C-alpha positions in Angstrom: -5.6 57.0 13.7 -7.8 58.8 14.6 -8.8 61.4 12.1 -12.0 60.2 9.9 -13.7 58.8 12.7 -17.2 59.7 13.7 -17.3 63.0 16.5 -19.3 61.3 19.2 -17.3 58.0 18.3 -14.0 59.4 18.8 -14.7 61.4 21.5 -15.9 57.8 23.8 -13.1 56.7 22.2 -10.4 59.6 22.8 -11.5 59.3 26.9 -11.3 55.2 26.4 -8.2 55.3 25.4 -6.5 57.7 27.9 -8.3 55.9 30.8 -6.8 52.8 29.5 -3.5 54.4 29.7 -3.9 55.6 33.1 -4.8 51.8 33.7 -1.3 50.9 32.2 0.3 53.9 34.1 -0.4 52.8 37.6 -0.4 48.6 36.9 1.7 48.0 33.0 4.3 51.1 33.4 6.5 49.3 30.4 3.1 49.5 28.4 1.6 52.2 26.0 -1.7 51.7 24.2 -1.9 51.8 20.7 -4.3 52.5 18.0 -3.7 50.4 15.1 -6.7 51.0 12.8 -9.8 53.1 12.4 -11.5 54.3 9.7 -11.3 52.0 6.7 -12.2 52.4 2.9 -14.0 49.1 1.5 -11.1 48.4 -0.7 -8.9 48.7 2.8 -11.6 46.5 4.4 -11.3 43.5 1.3 -8.0 43.0 1.1 -7.8 42.4 5.0 -11.1 40.2 4.2 -8.3 38.2 1.9 -5.8 37.7 4.3 -6.4 33.5 5.0 -9.0 33.1 2.3 -7.4 34.3 -1.0 -3.9 35.3 0.3 -1.1 33.4 1.5 -1.0 32.3 4.1 -4.3 30.8 3.9 -6.1 28.8 6.2 -8.4 30.1 9.6 -5.7 30.9 12.0 -4.7 34.0 9.4 -8.2 35.1 8.9 -8.5 38.5 10.3 -11.8 40.3 9.6 -15.3 38.4 9.0 -16.5 41.6 7.0 -15.6 41.9 3.1 -16.5 45.7 2.6 -18.9 45.1 0.0 -21.2 43.1 1.3 -21.1 43.0 4.8 -19.6 45.6 6.0 -17.3 46.8 8.5 -18.2 49.8 11.6 -14.9 50.5 11.1 -16.3 52.1 7.4 -18.7 53.4 8.9 -16.1 55.8 10.8 -17.3 53.5 14.4 -14.5 51.2 14.9 -11.2 51.0 16.5 -8.4 48.5 17.1 -5.7 49.0 19.6 -2.0 47.2 20.5 0.2 48.0 23.3 3.8 49.1 22.9 6.4 47.7 25.2 9.8 49.8 24.3 9.3 50.2 20.3 7.5 47.1 19.4 4.0 46.3 19.1 2.6 43.6 21.4 -1.3 41.8 21.3 0.2 39.4 23.9 -0.5 41.2 27.2 -2.2 39.8 30.4 -5.7 38.4 30.3 -6.2 41.2 33.1 -5.4 44.0 30.7 -8.1 43.1 28.2 -10.5 42.3 30.6 -9.9 45.9 31.7 -10.2 47.0 28.1 -13.3 45.2 27.8 -14.6 46.7 31.2 -13.7 50.3 29.7 -15.8 49.7 26.2 -18.8 48.4 27.8 -17.9 51.6 30.4 -18.5 54.3 27.3 -21.6 52.2 26.2 -20.0 50.4 23.3 -19.6 47.0 22.1 -16.1 44.9 22.4 -15.0 42.2 20.3 -13.6 40.3 23.3 -17.2 39.4 24.2 -18.4 38.7 20.8 -18.4 34.4 20.7 -17.6 33.0 17.4 -15.1 35.5 16.4 -12.9 36.9 19.6 -11.8 40.1 18.7 -10.2 41.7 21.5 -8.5 44.6 20.4 -11.3 45.7 18.6 -14.3 48.4 19.9 -17.1 49.5 18.8 -20.6 51.4 18.6 -23.2 48.9 19.2 -24.4 47.2 16.1 -28.0 47.4 16.4 -27.6 51.1 17.2 -28.8 52.1 13.7 -29.2 55.6 14.2 -25.4 56.4 15.3 -24.6 54.4 12.1 -26.8 56.2 9.6 -25.6 59.9 11.7 -22.3 58.6 11.0 -22.6 57.7 7.4 -24.4 61.1 7.0 -21.4 63.0 8.4 -18.6 61.1 5.8 -21.0 61.9 3.1 -20.5 65.7 4.2 -17.1 65.0 5.0 -16.3 63.5 1.3 -15.3 59.6 2.6 -18.2 58.5 1.4 
């Protein structure tokens, strides 16, 4: 899932994930951190946006993103975001102790990134991205994507 990430972001994400796994190994040895989402195309982003809006089941509880992929783009589309889950045995889970999510958020902030768990209106604890106001990094990432055939 880390392929097609903008290299400076990918480097931070790899360090973040390593630090998170070290924390889990010490405190929750039955858990493994797993990246579930990285780069997304506009079409895939739009399919995710339709969940809970257009495709069944419909309802606010099923909405997974506010970015439609075309008008409102996601940082995933710029190769500057990841989502994680935790693996316990052979099962993925997002239901872990609050302190696990809090530590993940702490690490994200430590690396100068933005955590979806800090958002006010649409909390997204699994989400990590380049800060939205870092216009230069997003511009550089888009140029990198174009050079690498992702645009």
